[in-house]
ZANULUM-794183 format. One line per 3 residues: number of its first residue (from 1); their letters; for each residue x, z, y of C-alpha. Coordinates in nm, 4 decimals. Example, Ala and Ser with C-alpha at 12.3 -4.5 7.8 and 13.67 -1.06 7.14 Angstrom:
2
1 = as = 1.2300 0.7800 -0.4500  1.3670 0.7140 -0.1060
REM end
This chain:
508
1 = mnk = -4.2865 1.2220 0.6770  -4.0791 1.2613 0.9945  -3.9062 0.9717 1.1713
4 = kva = -3.5552 1.0635 1.0525  -3.6614 1.0732 0.6857  -3.8503 0.7445 0.7275
7 = mvl = -3.5447 0.5809 0.8785  -3.3167 0.7028 0.5995  -3.5662 0.5783 0.3411
10 = aia = -3.5856 0.2366 0.5072  -3.2080 0.2052 0.5195  -3.1640 0.3273 0.1616
13 = isg = -3.4148 0.0702 0.0357  -3.3083 -0.2323 0.2365  -2.9791 -0.1477 0.4004
16 = mgl = -2.8534 -0.1726 0.7578  -2.9460 -0.5038 0.9167  -3.2646 -0.6341 0.7512
19 = ltg = -3.2933 -0.9992 0.6548  -3.5604 -1.2458 0.7643  -3.6810 -1.2489 0.4063
22 = nsi = -3.5663 -1.1228 0.0674  -3.4283 -1.4630 -0.0345  -3.1822 -1.3523 -0.3043
25 = qaq = -3.3194 -1.2352 -0.6374  -3.1511 -0.9644 -0.8417  -2.9565 -1.0945 -1.1402
28 = gfa = -2.7268 -0.9650 -1.4096  -2.3541 -0.9391 -1.3533  -2.1860 -1.2803 -1.3734
31 = dpt = -1.8596 -1.1349 -1.5062  -1.7596 -0.8006 -1.6629  -1.5003 -0.7455 -1.3913
34 = fqa = -1.7751 -0.7734 -1.1279  -1.9674 -0.5038 -1.3128  -1.6632 -0.2758 -1.3407
37 = twe = -1.5902 -0.3154 -0.9693  -1.9507 -0.2290 -0.8782  -1.9718 0.0640 -1.1212
40 = rtd = -1.6567 0.2242 -0.9819  -1.8142 0.3199 -0.6478  -2.1857 0.2437 -0.6732
43 = qpv = -2.2933 0.3569 -1.0196  -2.2777 0.7267 -0.9148  -2.4894 0.6403 -0.6091
46 = asg = -2.7440 0.4326 -0.8004  -2.7877 0.7078 -1.0602  -2.8493 0.9666 -0.7899
49 = avk = -2.5477 1.1732 -0.8940  -2.3831 1.1261 -0.5524  -2.5316 1.1163 -0.2030
52 = rsf = -2.3490 0.8521 -0.0019  -2.4091 0.4957 0.1133  -2.3542 0.1993 -0.1182
55 = ywg = -2.0293 0.0012 -0.1047  -2.1826 -0.3120 -0.2569  -2.5547 -0.2535 -0.3000
58 = pap = -2.8035 -0.1215 -0.5547  -2.7908 -0.4323 -0.7782  -2.6096 -0.7644 -0.8272
61 = las = -2.7742 -1.0669 -0.6677  -2.7196 -1.4439 -0.6919  -2.4080 -1.5750 -0.8680
64 = qse = -2.2711 -1.9275 -0.8723  -1.9598 -2.1438 -0.8499  -1.8792 -2.2207 -0.4873
67 = qya = -1.6514 -2.4828 -0.3369  -1.2929 -2.3612 -0.2981  -0.9993 -2.6006 -0.2860
70 = egq = -0.7554 -2.3794 -0.4775  -1.0063 -2.2760 -0.7460  -1.0371 -2.4243 -1.0928
73 = sgk = -1.1689 -2.7803 -1.0471  -1.2169 -2.6955 -0.6806  -1.4611 -2.4096 -0.7536
76 = rlv = -1.4567 -2.0307 -0.7884  -1.7062 -1.7837 -0.9354  -1.8797 -1.5606 -0.6810
79 = qyf = -2.1611 -1.3061 -0.6889  -2.3535 -1.1797 -0.3903  -2.4528 -0.8200 -0.3190
82 = dks = -2.6361 -0.6685 -0.0250  -2.3106 -0.5723 0.1429  -2.0585 -0.8337 0.0285
85 = rme = -1.9692 -1.1202 -0.2042  -1.7375 -1.0641 -0.5008  -1.4992 -1.3457 -0.5925
88 = inn = -1.2659 -1.4422 -0.8762  -1.0043 -1.6768 -0.7360  -0.7755 -1.6915 -1.0408
91 = pgg = -0.9621 -1.6528 -1.3722  -0.6279 -1.6651 -1.5565  -0.4866 -1.3701 -1.3632
94 = nks = -0.4347 -1.0089 -1.4690  -0.7819 -0.8571 -1.5025  -0.6419 -0.5054 -1.4629
97 = dpf = -0.5066 -0.5939 -1.1171  -0.7289 -0.4240 -0.8554  -0.7265 -0.7512 -0.6574
100 = yvt = -0.8380 -0.9667 -0.9517  -1.1833 -0.9272 -0.7929  -1.1829 -0.9680 -0.4167
103 = ngl = -1.4561 -0.9838 -0.1555  -1.4854 -1.2593 0.1006  -1.3905 -1.2748 0.4681
106 = ltv = -1.7609 -1.2978 0.5452  -1.7455 -1.1294 0.8859  -1.4789 -1.3690 1.0093
109 = elv = -1.6887 -1.6661 0.8982  -2.0126 -1.5393 1.0535  -1.8453 -1.4423 1.3820
112 = tgr = -1.6407 -1.7601 1.4258  -1.8882 -1.9998 1.2678  -1.6174 -2.1458 1.0409
115 = mqv = -1.6980 -2.1449 0.6686  -1.3851 -2.1166 0.4529  -1.3718 -2.3534 0.1551
118 = gns = -0.9991 -2.3208 0.0711  -0.6906 -2.1263 0.1667  -0.6544 -2.3512 0.4711
121 = ayi = -0.9756 -2.5584 0.4572  -1.2809 -2.4880 0.6719  -1.6201 -2.6330 0.7575
124 = dry = -1.7240 -2.5915 1.1197  -2.0799 -2.4549 1.1412  -2.1942 -2.2068 1.4099
127 = pae = -2.1562 -1.8351 1.4907  -2.4543 -1.6567 1.3355  -2.7265 -1.5327 1.5697
130 = ipl = -2.8190 -1.2668 1.3124  -2.8393 -0.8991 1.4158  -2.5499 -0.7358 1.2339
133 = asd = -2.6601 -0.3712 1.2564  -3.0352 -0.3584 1.3111  -3.3704 -0.4825 1.1871
136 = add = -3.3975 -0.8613 1.1758  -3.6816 -0.8689 1.4312  -3.4767 -0.6849 1.6947
139 = tsa = -3.4447 -0.9592 1.9573  -3.2179 -0.7582 2.1891  -2.9625 -0.6319 1.9359
142 = pty = -2.6075 -0.7721 1.9210  -2.5429 -1.0410 1.6608  -2.2378 -1.1786 1.4851
145 = asf = -2.2233 -1.4404 1.7609  -2.2154 -1.1579 2.0180  -1.8990 -1.0223 1.8559
148 = skv = -1.7281 -1.3624 1.8837  -1.6794 -1.2745 2.2538  -1.4723 -0.9609 2.1824
151 = lar = -1.2030 -1.0787 1.9389  -0.9112 -1.0515 2.1843  -0.6400 -0.7984 2.1052
154 = aqn = -0.6746 -0.4516 2.2583  -0.4153 -0.2002 2.3684  -0.3210 0.0887 2.1414
157 = ntg = -0.5680 0.3731 2.2122  -0.4612 0.6064 1.9317  -0.5549 0.9610 2.0309
160 = kav = -0.7923 0.8414 2.3044  -1.1696 0.8013 2.3211  -1.2664 0.4871 2.5154
163 = paa = -1.6431 0.4458 2.4566  -1.7827 0.1005 2.5332  -2.1158 -0.0697 2.4701
166 = inr = -2.1989 -0.4303 2.3819  -2.5201 -0.6262 2.4356  -2.6626 -0.9377 2.2704
169 = sgn = -2.4792 -1.1638 2.5157  -2.1479 -1.0123 2.4116  -2.0961 -0.8404 2.7445
172 = vap = -1.9109 -0.5082 2.7332  -1.9636 -0.2093 2.9633  -1.8853 0.1645 2.9544
175 = asv = -2.1059 0.3353 2.6957  -2.3783 0.5745 2.8038  -2.3758 0.7681 2.4753
178 = sgf = -2.2668 1.1273 2.5324  -2.0810 1.3444 2.2852  -1.9097 1.2409 1.9605
181 = tae = -1.5693 1.2417 2.1288  -1.3874 1.3298 1.8071  -1.5649 1.0540 1.6149
184 = qtg = -1.4802 0.7920 1.8784  -1.1163 0.8914 1.9243  -0.8764 0.6240 1.8040
187 = ayy = -0.7207 0.7314 1.4723  -0.5327 0.4146 1.3773  -0.4098 0.0979 1.5504
190 = esa = -0.3734 -0.2145 1.3380  -0.0897 -0.4115 1.4945  -0.1559 -0.7231 1.2841
193 = tgh = -0.4934 -0.7840 1.4502  -0.4513 -0.5690 1.7613  -0.7477 -0.3326 1.7237
196 = nvp = -0.8142 0.0421 1.7089  -1.0130 0.2170 1.4358  -1.2022 0.5270 1.5560
199 = rvf = -1.1813 0.8502 1.3611  -1.5305 0.8233 1.2132  -1.4535 0.4866 1.0481
202 = wdf = -1.0929 0.5722 0.9580  -1.2124 0.8801 0.7676  -1.4749 0.6686 0.5897
205 = lna = -1.2219 0.4040 0.4857  -0.9860 0.6701 0.3513  -1.2495 0.8890 0.1851
208 = sgp = -1.2254 1.0156 -0.1714  -1.5084 1.1085 -0.4056  -1.6558 1.0637 -0.7522
211 = vvq = -1.5878 0.7164 -0.8980  -1.6209 0.5656 -1.2459  -1.2914 0.4655 -1.4063
214 = ngk = -1.2646 0.3643 -1.7728  -1.6125 0.4991 -1.8315  -1.5324 0.8440 -1.6920
217 = vvt = -1.6228 1.0031 -1.3596  -1.3112 1.1087 -1.1714  -1.2258 1.1882 -0.8104
220 = arl = -1.0294 0.9132 -0.6363  -1.0160 0.7076 -0.3195  -1.3290 0.4985 -0.2777
223 = sdp = -1.1325 0.2116 -0.1232  -0.7733 0.1835 -0.2458  -0.5949 0.0728 -0.0365
226 = wfy = -0.8093 0.1519 0.2657  -0.8544 -0.2168 0.3577  -0.9595 -0.3308 0.0079
229 = aag = -1.3306 -0.3551 0.0859  -1.3394 -0.3900 0.4651  -1.0221 -0.5805 0.5467
232 = lpi = -0.8553 -0.5304 0.8836  -1.0443 -0.4673 1.2106  -1.1112 -0.7811 1.4172
235 = tea = -1.2872 -0.6106 1.7110  -1.3031 -0.2727 1.8752  -1.5935 -0.0364 1.7981
238 = ywa = -1.8922 -0.0739 2.0335  -2.2121 0.1199 2.0915  -2.5507 -0.0511 2.0996
241 = kvk = -2.9144 0.0557 2.1190  -3.1004 -0.1158 1.8362  -3.4051 -0.0914 1.6133
244 = igg = -3.3298 0.0542 1.2691  -3.5995 0.1221 1.0120  -3.8604 0.0401 1.2756
247 = qpn = -3.7228 0.2959 1.5242  -3.6227 0.1336 1.8569  -3.3444 0.2509 2.0932
250 = tdv = -3.1379 0.3995 1.8116  -2.7751 0.4586 1.9051  -2.5314 0.2905 1.6651
253 = liq = -2.1552 0.2442 1.6805  -2.0550 -0.0949 1.5343  -1.7157 -0.2341 1.4377
256 = afq = -1.6407 -0.5713 1.2795  -1.3738 -0.5909 1.0100  -1.2581 -0.9052 0.8312
259 = rrv = -1.4815 -0.8463 0.5283  -1.7414 -0.5889 0.6333  -1.9248 -0.4434 0.9311
262 = ltf = -1.9172 -0.0636 0.9645  -2.1871 0.1316 1.1454  -2.2171 0.4931 1.2584
265 = vps = -2.5679 0.6226 1.3358  -2.5385 0.9806 1.4683  -2.9107 1.0515 1.4254
268 = lps = -2.8971 1.0144 1.0472  -2.8102 1.2902 0.7964  -2.4343 1.3330 0.7559
271 = dfr = -2.4159 1.1635 0.4129  -2.5589 0.8403 0.5550  -2.4249 0.8276 0.9105
274 = vqm = -2.1538 0.5732 0.8224  -2.2586 0.2656 0.6286  -2.1516 -0.0884 0.5560
277 = gni = -2.3864 -0.3531 0.6925  -2.5794 -0.5985 0.4764  -2.3351 -0.8798 0.5353
280 = glh = -2.3792 -1.0278 0.1876  -2.7472 -1.0967 0.2561  -2.6766 -1.2219 0.6080
283 = yyd = -2.4031 -1.4572 0.4927  -2.6096 -1.6011 0.2064  -2.8945 -1.6911 0.4406
286 = wry = -2.6489 -1.8359 0.6965  -2.4764 -2.0495 0.4346  -2.7718 -2.1578 0.2249
289 = kda = -3.0835 -2.1085 0.4424  -2.9410 -2.2128 0.7806  -3.0324 -1.8737 0.9271
292 = grg = -2.8948 -1.7564 1.2597  -2.8807 -2.0985 1.4223  -2.9112 -2.0461 1.7998
295 = agl = -3.1791 -2.2238 1.9967  -2.9197 -2.4419 2.1677  -2.7706 -2.5716 1.8423
298 = pgg = -2.8941 -2.9009 1.6963  -3.0687 -2.9431 1.3641  -3.1963 -2.7064 1.1026
301 = tpg = -3.5125 -2.5104 1.0615  -3.4783 -2.1478 0.9548  -3.5407 -2.1429 0.5825
304 = ata = -3.4328 -2.5043 0.5291  -3.1420 -2.5781 0.2979  -2.8285 -2.6552 0.4962
307 = tpq = -2.5732 -2.9153 0.3903  -2.2701 -2.8533 0.6105  -2.0102 -3.1281 0.6310
310 = ptt = -1.6335 -3.0827 0.6607  -1.4874 -3.1371 1.0025  -1.3162 -3.4733 1.0438
313 = stt = -1.1219 -3.4101 1.3618  -0.7434 -3.4055 1.3284  -0.6681 -3.2377 1.6597
316 = ags = -0.8101 -2.9532 1.8624  -0.6918 -2.9332 2.2189  -0.3320 -2.9299 2.3352
319 = iai = -0.0439 -2.6901 2.3845  0.0505 -2.6028 2.7418  0.4164 -2.5199 2.8134
322 = sga = 0.4444 -2.3287 3.1386  0.6259 -2.0475 3.3187  1.0013 -2.0465 3.3775
325 = vkt = 1.0526 -2.4139 3.2909  1.1481 -2.7094 3.5082  0.8779 -2.9478 3.3826
328 = pak = 0.5500 -2.7898 3.2608  0.3948 -3.0013 2.9857  0.0907 -3.0434 2.7628
331 = lsa = 0.1497 -3.1505 2.4040  -0.1036 -3.2951 2.1612  -0.0693 -3.3140 1.7844
334 = sdl = 0.0492 -3.6745 1.8169  0.3149 -3.5633 2.0681  0.4429 -3.3088 1.8163
337 = agg = 0.4502 -3.5677 1.5369  0.6516 -3.8055 1.7558  0.9671 -3.5929 1.7511
340 = apv = 1.2258 -3.5010 1.4913  1.0352 -3.3074 1.2212  1.1479 -2.9834 1.0620
343 = tvq = 1.0032 -2.8521 0.7343  0.9947 -2.4814 0.6484  0.8372 -2.2710 0.3749
346 = anf = 0.6671 -1.9412 0.4565  0.5473 -1.6565 0.2353  0.3190 -1.4139 0.4169
349 = tta = 0.1717 -1.0929 0.2749  -0.2073 -1.0949 0.3080  -0.4240 -0.7964 0.3990
352 = ggg = -0.5289 -0.7755 0.0337  -0.1698 -0.7337 -0.0823  -0.1332 -1.0886 -0.2129
355 = teq = 0.0976 -1.3653 -0.0911  0.0046 -1.6628 0.1250  0.2490 -1.9481 0.0537
358 = hty = 0.2598 -2.2677 0.2590  0.4889 -2.5551 0.3502  0.4856 -2.6420 0.7199
361 = kgr = 0.6023 -2.9490 0.9080  0.6567 -2.9432 1.2818  0.9050 -2.9222 1.5684
364 = lll = 1.1572 -2.6523 1.6489  1.0109 -2.4250 1.9145  1.3508 -2.4189 2.0853
367 = dll = 1.3563 -2.8004 2.1159  1.0086 -2.8095 2.2715  1.0985 -2.5503 2.5335
370 = ksa = 1.4308 -2.7121 2.6124  1.2567 -3.0481 2.6622  1.0465 -2.8791 2.9311
373 = ggd = 1.3594 -2.7562 3.1059  1.3807 -2.4040 2.9698  1.7199 -2.2785 2.8518
376 = gng = 1.8163 -1.9276 2.7584  2.1823 -1.9364 2.6514  2.1107 -1.7650 2.3218
379 = grd = 1.9109 -1.4914 2.4894  2.2125 -1.3632 2.6825  2.1653 -1.5200 3.0251
382 = lpi = 2.0428 -1.3455 3.3404  1.7522 -1.3334 3.3902  1.6619 -1.2805 3.0236
385 = ryi = 1.3928 -1.5150 2.8904  1.1140 -1.4475 2.6428  0.8102 -1.6422 2.5272
388 = vat = 0.4423 -1.5413 2.5186  0.2447 -1.7569 2.2734  -0.1369 -1.7728 2.2804
391 = gqn = -0.3377 -1.8847 1.9793  -0.6801 -1.8767 1.8189  -0.9335 -1.6354 1.9749
394 = gqr = -0.6856 -1.5417 2.2488  -0.4429 -1.3693 2.0122  -0.0916 -1.3400 2.1510
397 = avl = 0.2606 -1.3039 2.0192  0.5906 -1.2351 2.1965  0.9288 -1.3799 2.0959
400 = swg = 1.2717 -1.3301 2.2454  1.4696 -1.6404 2.3380  1.7510 -1.5349 2.1104
403 = eid = 1.5354 -1.5270 1.7975  1.4078 -1.8851 1.8422  1.7625 -2.0296 1.8533
406 = pif = 1.8620 -2.1163 1.4927  2.2329 -2.0954 1.5756  2.1968 -1.7551 1.7360
409 = sgr = 1.9384 -1.6034 1.4958  2.0025 -1.7975 1.1763  1.6355 -1.8915 1.1312
412 = qii = 1.4006 -2.1751 1.2214  1.0824 -2.1034 1.4168  0.8621 -2.4100 1.4458
415 = vay = 0.5403 -2.5348 1.6024  0.3773 -2.6871 1.2937  0.1210 -2.9668 1.3038
418 = qqd = 0.0918 -2.9897 0.9238  0.0237 -2.7250 0.6601  0.0757 -2.8237 0.2959
421 = gan = 0.0744 -3.1908 0.3931  -0.2551 -3.1806 0.5866  -0.2888 -3.1995 0.9648
424 = lsg = -0.4168 -2.8771 1.1202  -0.7652 -2.9368 1.2560  -1.0651 -2.7624 1.4053
427 = aqg = -0.9932 -2.4181 1.5490  -0.6616 -2.4154 1.3592  -0.5307 -2.7160 1.5502
430 = par = -0.3439 -2.8706 1.7047  -0.0667 -2.6495 1.5636  0.0416 -2.3172 1.4207
433 = lvi = 0.3368 -2.1153 1.5447  0.5299 -2.0419 1.2229  0.7822 -1.7562 1.2013
436 = psd = 0.8838 -1.7576 0.8319  1.0831 -1.4346 0.8559  0.7778 -1.2311 0.9627
439 = ksg = 0.6512 -1.0752 0.6408  0.2924 -1.0220 0.7588  0.2572 -1.3509 0.9472
442 = ars = 0.0917 -1.1611 1.2327  0.2803 -1.3602 1.4960  0.2290 -1.6957 1.3217
445 = lyg = -0.0702 -1.7938 1.5325  -0.3162 -2.0685 1.4423  -0.4801 -2.2717 1.7186
448 = lsq = -0.1682 -2.2538 1.9359  -0.2738 -2.3359 2.2920  -0.0045 -2.2012 2.5238
451 = lev = 0.3690 -2.1280 2.5347  0.4679 -1.9421 2.8494  0.8318 -1.8723 2.9260
454 = kti = 0.8785 -1.5482 3.1170  1.1827 -1.3738 3.2561  1.3154 -1.0221 3.2985
457 = tst = 1.5769 -0.9570 3.5628  1.8350 -0.7284 3.4075  1.9696 -0.4305 3.5966
460 = kpt = 2.3167 -0.2863 3.5638  2.3132 0.0168 3.3333  2.4047 0.3513 3.4841
463 = gsi = 2.5289 0.6612 3.3060  2.5180 0.7124 2.9302  2.1436 0.7628 2.8764
466 = lki = 1.9218 0.5247 2.6775  1.5794 0.5141 2.8459  1.2686 0.4080 2.6530
469 = tga = 0.9826 0.3411 2.8967  0.6790 0.1212 2.9524  0.3513 0.0987 2.7551
472 = iqt = 0.4271 0.3938 2.5270  0.2797 0.7397 2.4944  0.6026 0.9387 2.5236
475 = pln = 0.8904 0.7997 2.7360  1.2329 0.9060 2.6072  1.5779 0.9657 2.7526
478 = ltg = 1.8329 0.9642 2.4711  2.2005 1.0489 2.4785  2.4601 0.9755 2.2140
481 = sdm = 2.4235 1.3244 2.0720  2.0471 1.2716 2.0248  2.0821 0.9650 1.8035
484 = psr = 2.2084 1.1171 1.4736  1.8979 1.3368 1.4471  1.6530 1.0441 1.4597
487 = npq = 1.6268 0.9135 1.1034  1.9658 0.7356 1.0837  1.9842 0.4007 0.9050
490 = mvq = 2.2757 0.1882 0.7821  2.2946 -0.1912 0.8203  2.5648 -0.4450 0.7431
493 = vry = 2.6071 -0.7297 0.9912  2.8059 -1.0551 0.9783  2.8308 -1.2842 1.2801
496 = mag = 3.0534 -1.5353 1.4564  3.2551 -1.4191 1.7581  3.4901 -1.6649 1.9251
499 = gvt = 3.4922 -1.8831 1.6146  3.5878 -1.5912 1.3896  3.3533 -1.4287 1.1384
502 = esh = 3.3178 -1.0538 1.1869  3.1645 -0.8084 0.9404  3.0702 -0.4521 1.0316
505 = nyk = 2.8672 -0.1582 0.9025  2.6515 0.0061 1.1669  2.4734 0.3400 1.1635
508 = g = 2.1983 0.4246 1.4082
REM end
């Protein structure tokens, strides 16, 4: 048996990223909808009819009711698989809905160390020092904790190959892997999380093939929509040299998504080069066996049952107001609660296609900035002001001054210290920037830490050309005659001008 065949056999039997021990026993399916979800993609693989990697794993593993604040009696039914955990959040929902069964945000929890026990409830634990794409005894391979260092948003690299490598410490350097330019080229940029998906993973997430639907084998998308199983990317893709199936120094490209970890091993046969990591096994041992606790973290012996406790802190840091203001300030949660409160409701569309609904209490962002001596005259003064907000994991959002003024924009943007009546705590605190009109909620940052007012000095326009420049791939110079050919749209606008209401129809 040659090394390549041995490696494929090892991966097929135990999956990418071996566990410290086979601690979860195979069980029957805990719910018929779990079985139907598994059969759709993995029954053809398990029967040998199709050669491709598993989406869930060869068999169902442990099932139980886990703590979840919004579940029935504070619980929800879950079942673990090698590569994920299936969940039923609303047993009374429509069982024919593709999102009746979901899979957990396990990668986010393992990378951040925050175990989710409700829509907005978390238990602070620790980032998992578990190799996420190699054998468990590989002491130099990157871990979930390593990827906690690379969560910051990246620039749009669609159409470009920017190979980088990561080590166990989370340090990033140019990759030494040669070739595979097409596979590494950015195929999609997810603006909600700020990360690129390389071609090799984008093709995998959008692949079609034989699936089981209503007891029949048909050809359809394996993941529909593409983010159903994996979620959105939370890091870039990085190369690493790891041990897989006992073979050291194996090149692997790794990318963390909200729900899964994807790996690309060029040395494997084509049908098995891209796989989903064994995050279900890793997460189960982290949650129930205290696995992956770093040497510098207190308590716990690997293999011992862990009893994590909810965090009791009501604040987490402060919010710095800086930049083009007269009086820079730092605000705590108590400072926010000491002012005139504003309550707003927000409905955000989740990555799974559902709706996240919350009631927030906080302070108008405009009032906070004005109290620090910033004033933008409805966004029309010179120089023009805008705000850069920084939140959890270094994520950033940009707002114009005009849109934060309720009189000018007709909407309230707040810095919220309460969500659904509870103070924001842990990494979510001391506040969340809430922009109710943003459908995706991508700019509504948790863990708000900084509000920086910046300025742009306007220049007098010359000629009749509209110039589009800056961080874009193709700068444009547009004239009036160019505009009608560029997908024209119609909008109706009503606004106040000099105390008089105007109404107009615009085309552009």
